[in-house]
Structures are given as structure tokens and as C-alpha cells.
C-alpha positions in Angstrom: 0.3 -0.3 -0.4 1.8 3.1 -1.1 1.7 6.4 1.7 -0.9 8.4 0.0 -3.5 5.5 0.4 -2.3 4.7 4.0 -2.7 8.5 5.3 -6.4 8.3 4.3 -8.5 7.0 7.5 -11.9 6.3 8.3 -13.9 4.6 11.3 -12.6 1.4 9.9 -8.7 1.6 9.0 -6.5 2.6 6.0 -8.3 3.2 2.7 -7.7 4.2 -0.9 -8.3 7.8 -2.2 -10.5 7.9 -5.0 -10.1 12.0 -5.3 -7.1 13.5 -6.6 -5.3 16.9 -6.9 -4.3 15.9 -10.2 -6.1 18.6 -13.1 -6.4 15.7 -15.3 -8.0 13.3 -13.1 -11.5 12.0 -13.3 -12.8 12.9 -9.9 -10.7 15.6 -8.9 -10.8 17.8 -5.6 -10.3 21.1 -6.3 -9.9 24.6 -4.4 -12.6 26.5 -3.3 -11.5 29.3 -5.6 -12.2 27.4 -8.5 -15.5 25.5 -7.6 -17.5 28.3 -10.2 -16.1 27.1 -13.1 -15.7 23.5 -11.8 -19.6 23.5 -11.0 -20.4 24.6 -14.7 -17.9 22.2 -16.1 -18.9 18.7 -14.2 -22.1 17.9 -16.2 -23.3 15.2 -13.9 -19.9 14.4 -12.8 -19.3 14.8 -8.8 -17.3 18.0 -7.6 -15.3 17.3 -5.0 -14.0 21.1 -3.3 -11.0 21.4 -0.4 -12.0 24.8 1.2 -10.0 26.3 4.4 -11.3 26.9 7.5 -12.4 30.1 6.8 -15.2 29.3 4.3 -18.3 30.0 5.2 -22.1 28.2 5.2 -23.7 30.1 3.1 -20.6 30.0 0.0 -21.7 26.2 0.0 -24.9 25.7 1.0 -26.3 26.5 -2.4 -24.4 23.6 -4.0 -24.9 20.6 -1.6 -26.2 18.5 -4.2 -23.3 18.9 -6.3 -20.9 18.4 -4.1 -19.6 14.7 -3.4 -16.9 15.8 -0.9 -16.2 18.6 1.1 -12.3 18.4 2.4 -11.7 21.0 4.6 -8.1 21.7 5.8 -6.7 22.3 9.1 -3.6 24.5 9.4 -2.6 22.5 12.7 -4.2 19.6 15.3 -4.7 22.8 17.2 -6.9 24.6 15.5 -10.7 23.2 15.7 -12.5 25.5 13.6 -12.5 23.2 10.8 -14.7 21.0 13.4 -17.1 23.5 13.9 -17.7 23.8 10.5 -18.2 20.2 9.7 -20.5 20.5 12.3 -22.4 23.4 10.4 -22.4 21.4 7.8 -23.9 18.8 8.8 -26.8 21.1 10.6 -27.3 22.4 7.4 -28.4 19.2 5.9 -25.0 18.4 3.4 -25.2 14.2 3.1 -22.3 14.0 0.9 -18.5 13.1 2.5 -16.9 15.2 4.8 -13.2 14.6 4.9 -10.5 16.4 7.3 -7.3 17.3 5.8 -4.0 17.8 7.8 -1.7 17.4 10.9 -4.6 15.9 13.5 -3.6 13.9 15.9 -4.7 10.5 16.8 -6.6 11.6 20.1 -8.8 13.9 18.0 -10.5 10.9 15.5 -13.7 10.1 17.7 -14.4 13.6 18.1 -13.9 14.6 14.5 -16.1 11.3 13.6 -19.0 13.0 15.8 -18.3 16.2 14.3 -19.6 14.5 11.3 -16.5 13.7 9.6 -16.5 10.6 7.5 -12.6 10.0 7.2 -9.1 12.1 7.7 -6.4 12.4 5.4 -3.0 12.8 7.2 0.6 14.1 6.1 2.5 11.3 5.8 5.0 12.7 8.9 2.2 12.6 11.2 1.0 8.6 9.3 4.3 7.7 9.4 4.4 8.5 13.3 1.0 7.3 13.9 -0.6 4.7 12.2 -3.9 3.5 11.3 -3.8 1.0 14.2 -3.2 3.9 16.9 -6.1 6.3 15.2 -8.5 3.0 15.2 -7.7 2.7 19.0 -8.3 6.1 20.0 -11.4 6.4 18.6 -12.8 3.3 19.9 -11.0 5.1 23.2 -13.9 7.1 23.7 -17.5 5.7 24.4 -19.0 9.3 26.1 -18.9 12.8 24.3 -19.7 15.8 25.4 -21.7 16.5 22.0 -24.2 14.3 20.3 -22.7 12.2 17.5 -23.9 12.9 13.6 -22.5 9.7 12.7 -24.3 7.3 15.4 -26.7 9.5 16.8 -25.2 9.1 20.3 -26.3 10.7 22.8 -23.8 13.2 24.9 -23.2 12.6 28.3 -25.7 16.0 29.5 -28.3 13.9 27.8 -27.2 10.4 29.9 -27.2 12.3 32.8 -30.8 13.7 32.4 -32.1 10.3 31.4 -31.1 8.8 34.3 -32.0 11.4 36.8 -35.5 11.1 35.1 -35.0 7.1 35.7 -34.6 8.0 39.1 -37.1 10.8 40.2 
């Protein structure tokens, strides 16, 4: 398996990437600045767009039905704006694939999935330091969360506590 393939993970582990940033690719992941022209040329082809964490929901929402993938870049693992964008996209009704792109750490995997991300694309230096097995173990280590999960519909810690109090009353 190549380094490129091993750097894309979903909740089941490493997966091949069907999207490419190469201009000649059939399923091309395009920068946000090229979205309008790509949509005009795409016809019925799926479109994938890579956005920074400064793009606002109203800029994407009109195109939800045409976007098969939205990849949100994280400039560093400590910049959490991408998580907020993912959650906002899911709350607004986006049903396509969401990808986190950047130097996240394995401890953030469960949270990324709970926010609505389907997959995480890691830079080679992160993927070589933290292989897929570490990411999967980290995702399974967190059973209770402070947020309601978009993936599983799981209840947050607060919702679980309220339900328990209701049973005791």
C-alpha cells in the first residue's frame, strides 16, 4: 500500500483515495477558488472541493446537491475551526462525504467522527508516526462524549445524565 493510500483513514482504518488533486483526474478534488468553474464544467460528474477553515456556510450551501466531497483543511491540530465547520455543514443538511485534511492527532479522531467527518487525510509525516491502528484504538477509547454524534446519533454525556436523573425521579 502506498503512503498516499495509507494516509486516508475512515472509521474502519486505511482506505484508498478515489479523489485526486491532479488537474487531469476524473474525480478531482478542486480548491474552493475553482468551484464555480468546476461546477459549470462538471455536468453530472461528482465534484469534490477542498476548503480552508475560513469559508462560510452560505458560500457552500447552494451547491450541496452537487458536492460529493467537502475536504476541510486544518492548518494545525490545535486549530479547531474545521470541527465547527463540519458540524455546521451536517446541521445544514449536507449529506455528502466530509474529509478532515491536515496534521490532526489520533486523539482527535473520535471527535472528528462525532462532528460529522467521514474520513481523515493525514500528511505523510503524521501517518508514519501514528499508523491506522493507533487511530482506530483512539477512536474506540472514547465511549462518552460532550457532543451529540452526527455519525451514530449517540447521546452526549449531558443527555445521558438527564435521562438517568429522570429514571431516578
